[in-house]
N, C-alpha and C positions, 0 to 999 in steps of 0.2 A: 431388453426393453426397447421397443421401437420408438422412433420419433413420432410425436403427435401429428396426425394427418390433418386435423380440422381445427387446430387452435395454435396460438402463438407459443413459441419456445425459443430458447437461446442455444447457440452452438459456439463454443469457445474452441478455436483452433490454436493449439499451443505452438505449432510450427510456424504458422503465419502471424502469430501474435495479434489475433483479431477476434472479435465477437460479432456474430450475426444474429439479428432478430428475424425470426422466420414465422410465417403462417403456413403450416404444412411444410412444403419444400420451397415456397416462394420467399425470397429474401426481401425483407421490408427495410432493413437498415444494416449498416456495417460500421464498426468502430475499431480503431486501433486500441490495443491494450498492452499491458506489461504484466506478465505472470512471473513465477518464481525464478530467481537466479539459480536456485538449486535444481530446477527442472521439475518434472512431474513426480508425484509420490503421495501416498496417502497417510503415512505414519505420523503420529503426533510428535512434534519436536523436530521434524525433518526440514522445515522451511521450504517444503515443496508444495506445488499446486496439485490438489487432488483431482484424479480423473474419474470418468464415469458419469452416471446419471445423478443429478441433484435436483432440488426444488428450491425456489426462493421461499424461505421460511418467514422472513420479515423484511419489510421495507421501512427504512429509517431516514428521517430528515425532511419529510414533507414540510414545505413552507420555510425551510431555512435558507439563508442567502447563499449565493454562489461563493464557494470558498469557506463555508462554515467548517469549523474545526471540531472533530469528534474525538473523544477519549472515552474508552469503555462504552462505546455506542451511544454516548450522550453528547449533545452540543455543549461546548464549553462557554458559548457566548462570544467566542473569538471568531474573527474572519482572517484567513491566511493572508499575510502581507510579506514582502521581503524583509521588513524589520522584525516581524514575529519569527520568521524562519531563522534569521541571524541570531535572535535571542535564544532559540531552542534548536541548535544545529543537529541534535541527535534524535529528535522526535520522528516517529513513523507517522507521516502526515496522512490522516484519513479525513477527507474533505467532502463537502457538499451533500452527498447521499450515500447510503449503505444499502446494498441488497445482500442480506445474510443468507448463506447457502446451507442446506442440510442434505447429506447423502441419502440416496435411495437404495443402496445396495449393501445390505447387512454383511459384515465381514470384509467388505472391500473399501467402502467410504462411509459406512455408518456403524456406530456402536464400537465399544472397546477402544483400542489404540489407533483406530483409523477413522474416528468420527469427525467429519468435516465441520459440523456445527460446533462441537466442543473445541475445535481448533480455531474457531472464530475466522473462518474463511469467507470473504465477501468481495463483491464488486464495490469499489469506492473511488471517489475522486482523489486526485493527487495534485501537487503544485505544478504550475505551467512549465516549470523548468525540468520536470522529471521526463526523461526520455521514454517514449512509447514505441512499440514495434520491436522491442528487444526485451528479454527477460531482465527483471531487476527488483522484483518484490520479495518479501519473505514468505510468500505463499498465496496472498490475495491476488485479485485481478484489478489492477489499477487502470483508471480511465481518465480522460480529460474531464474537467468539472462540467462543462456544458454538455458533454456526451452522457455522463452518468446521470445528470439531471433529466435529460431527455429520455434515456432508457428507463429510469425510475418512473417517469410519468406514463410510459407506454406499457409497462408490465405490472401484473398483479402478484400478490403472494399466491403461491401455488404454481407459478409458471415453472415448467420443466427446463432444466439446463443440462446440456451435454458438454463435458470437458474432455478433449482428446486431441489426437494428432501428434505428429513428431516434432 
């Protein structure tokens, strides 16, 4: 599946731990990310970041404040603070916005035991104390809250996403 030539798309480079927003081959923006500690992989339960072609299936969090806390893709009404983090030290913090991904390659990242959407893989914000530029997630693509809000505002549902690199 070739990269879109005449429209926006996202390229996640697992080796460089960054995402680029492109229009054709022109880079419009670049952001630091953190992908899976377990590396790349498609299988359900692997804790890996799935590779290949995806699409943004849903955009979640429009209008929520910076640091809004999501559980089950719903805003809890909370905003992340150091005190809230101390009170819930084992929470997987999903903050600010969610760009929920769906695989486009049946048998590789779509359907069955390799289905990206059923694995709940998304771009999402994380606490400011979370290191970026190094793998550290359970499969999702973590971003700074200001960056994920900006990216959310710049892309539509249906935007193609390529995840690859070493």
